[in-house]
N, C-alpha and C positions, 0 to 999 in steps of 0.2 A: 623597374620600380613603379609602384602604383601611383597614379595621380590623385591629388587631393580634390576635394569638391570645388575649391576655388579655381584650381588649374583646369579642371574639366569644363567649368563654365566659361573660362577665358578662351579655351580652344573652340567651344561651340560658338561664342560671339565672333571669333575671328573667321570661322567657316561661314557664318551667316553674312558677314560683310563681303566676303569673296563672292558668294552666290548672288547677293543683291547688286553687286557692281556689274555683273554681266547683263547684257540686254536680253530681254525676253524671258530668261530663266528666273531673274529676280522677281518679276511680277507673279509668275506661276508658283514660285516658292512661298511668297507672301500669302497668296490665296489658299494654298494647301495648308499652311500653318494656321490660318484663321479658321478654316473648316474643321481642322482637328480639334480645336478648342470647342467648337460648336457641337461636334459629335460626342465629345466626352461629357459635356453638360447635358445633352439629350438623354444619355443613358442613366443619369443619376435620378433618383426619385425626387419629386417636388416636395418642398417644405413650406408651401404657402398655407397660412392660417386663414380659414374661412370666417373672417370677422365681418359682421357682428354676431354671427351665429355661434362662433367659437371664441370665447373670451381669451385674451392673452394672459399667460401666467407671469405677472409682473412681480418684481421684488417688493418686499414689504415697505421699504422706505422710498418708493418711487416718488419723484417730484412731479405730481400731476397738476395740482392746482393749490392755491393758497386759501386756507380756511381761517375763519375769524371766531375767536371765543369772546363774545361781546362783553361778558361780565368782568373780564380781565383788562379791558381797554380803559385807560385813564385819560385819553385824548392828549397825550404828551406831544403828538405830531412828529415824533422822531422818524417813523416809517415814511411819512409823506415828504419830509425834508430830505431824507437820504435817498429816496427813489430816483435813480438816474433818468427815468422816463416820465416822471411826474404823472403817473397813472393812478394814484391813490387820491380819492376825494373824501374829505372829512369835514363834517359840520357838527357843531356842538353849541350848547348854551350853559351859562353858569347858574347854579342853583345853591341856595343857602340852606345848609343842613341845620336842624335844631341842635342846640348844645347838649352835651351828654350830662352835664352837671348844671344845676340851677345857678343863674348869675353869670355863667360863662358866655363867651362870645361864640356865635354861630360860625361854623366852618363853611367855606365856599368850595364847591367841587364842580368839576366839569361833567356834564351829562352828554353822552354821545347821542346825536340825532341821526347822523348819516355816516356810513362807512362803505365806500364803493371802490371797486378796482376795475379799471378798463383793461381787459385782457387782449384787446386789439393793439395796445401799446406795450403791455408787459412783456419783458424779455426773460422772465423767470430766473433772474440772477439770485434771488433769495436774500438780498440785502435787508429788506424789511423784516424778514423773519429773524435775521441775526441781530439786528439792532433793537428789537422790541425788548424793553427791560422788564415787562410784566407778563411775558408768555401769552400774548393775545393772538399771535399769528403762528400758524403751523402749516407744514407741508402735508397735503392730503394726496393719496395715490389715485383719487378720482380724476378721470381724464375725459369723460364722455360729456362734453358741453359744447361741442362744435355747432356751428350755425352757418347759414348762408347770408347773414346780414350783420355787418360790422357794428351797427348800432345796438344790437342785442348782446354784445359781448361785455357790456358794462354791467356787472353784477352787484346788487345791493347787499346789505349786511344780512338780510334774511336768508338769501341764497348762500352767502359765505358761511353762515352759522350752520346750515344744513350739511355742508361739506365736512363739518367737524365729526360727523358720524363715521366717516371713512378713515379718520386719523388713527393709526395704531397706538396702543398704549406704550409708554416709555419702556425701554429695556430694564431688566432687573438690575439692582445694584450688585456690585462685586462683593465677594466675601470679605467681611471685616469693614466695609464702608459704613459710615454713619448716615443716619436718616437726615434729609434736608430739614432746615429750621422750620419750614412751612408745615411739615407734617409731624414734627417731633412732639413729644408729650410736654416738653418744657415751654413750648411756644405759647404765648398769651396774645390774644387778639388785641387790637388797638382799642384802649378804653375799657377792656374787660377787667374785672377784679382778679388779682392774683390769688392762686390757691395757697392757703396757709399750710405750713409743714405739719404733718400729722404726728408730731412728737408727743404732745401732751395726751392725745387720745390713745396712743400706743402704750404709754407708760402708766396710764390710769388703771387698766385691769391688772397690770403687774403689781402695782402698789396695793390694790385691794386683795390680791391673792396672797401677798406676803405679809399682810397686816397681822400683828401678834394678838392673841386673845387677851381679854382684860385680866389684869393681875388680881390675885387674891391675897398677896402678901401684905403685911402692914406698911404704912406710909413711911418712906425713907426720911432721912434728915434733910435740913435745908440745903446743904451743899450737894447732896445727891439729887435733890429735886431740881436744883439749878442746872446741874450737869445734864439731867434727863430732858429738861426743857430746852436746852441748847441744841440737843441732837436733832429733834424734828425740825427746828428752825433751820439748821444747816442743810438738812435734806431738802427742805422746801426751796432754799436758795439754789442748790445744785440743779433741782428740777426746772427752776425758772431760767437758769443759765443755759440749759440744754435746749430750751424752746427756741425755734427760729424767730428772728426779729420780724416784726410785721412789714409786709411789702409796702414800699413807698408808692403812693398813688401818683400817676403822672398828671401834671398840671397843663391844661390847655387854655387857661384863661389869662395868660400873660398879655401885657399890652403890646400891640403890634408896633414895629419900628416906625418912628416918625421921621420927618425931614428936618435936619438941622439947617436953619436958614443961613447962618454964617458960612457953613461949609458949602452950601448950595451956591451962594453968591460968589464965593471965591472960585469955585469950579467954573461957573459961567464966565467970570472975568478972565479965566485962563483959556477960554475958547473951547471948553469941553461941550459936547452935545448934551441936550437936555436929559436923555436917558442915563448917560454916564454920570452927569452931575447929581441926579436924584439918587443913584446908587451910592455915590461917595457921601452924600449928605446923610443917608440912612446909616451907613457904616459909622460915620462920626457920631451920630446920635446914640447908637448902640454902645460905642466905646465910652461915651460920657455916662450912660446909665450904669454900665458895669463899674466904672470908677467911683460913682456915687454910692453904689451898693457895697463896695468893698471897704 
């Protein structure tokens, strides 16, 4: 009966243990076994890549380095807070943007001043890329940024932006998948006027093409004239009903929430911290405003 592969390996291990237990023979057997491995390796062709003269053929989605798309960054600080090595350094300042409509309140936005990553501390876990809600960080297959000085491994955002050139485009959507909202035709940018439905424009040529020529018959009676005058009026009403309602413009001039003093004093009296007390007071003020408006 033929032995299986496991039985043959067990027999071989048992024979090796018997040989190794004997004095003198065990040492010679171990030397011969090691040299046999060396001889088999010597006869095989070398597979060493002559880098940097020969570039390695890396996969397209290789995690080489983290690149930054500066225009997508909103300074939300999520990547810096979630980084387990604290190797991301971010500096910013607040800037007041002019209002989009006259009389409205100007919007405050954060402006990115510095975004740097210390790759001497980075462990390439990719958490910053995953938690970024605005797709400002990407994995780039670029990997040739080694140096002999640790202080030069802290790369600023101009270098991180250059590495975006190596980021491959996203894969194509599957068959039947819908386009993202950011690139769909129905998406309207913040504050941009909505495009009116082209119903009236499309129906106007049709109405012109189907208009009847002027009559040459004698004038009808009063009842017939009343019936004829009601027909175009009804047609005008139907055309008005088919038109899309005008898009409601977004309002950005609402009064910002204030602090309700009574709610704030009550929260402080309960031992709440100042930040939590202010949040509760703002919530109470909003609820009172909604109740007054209803």
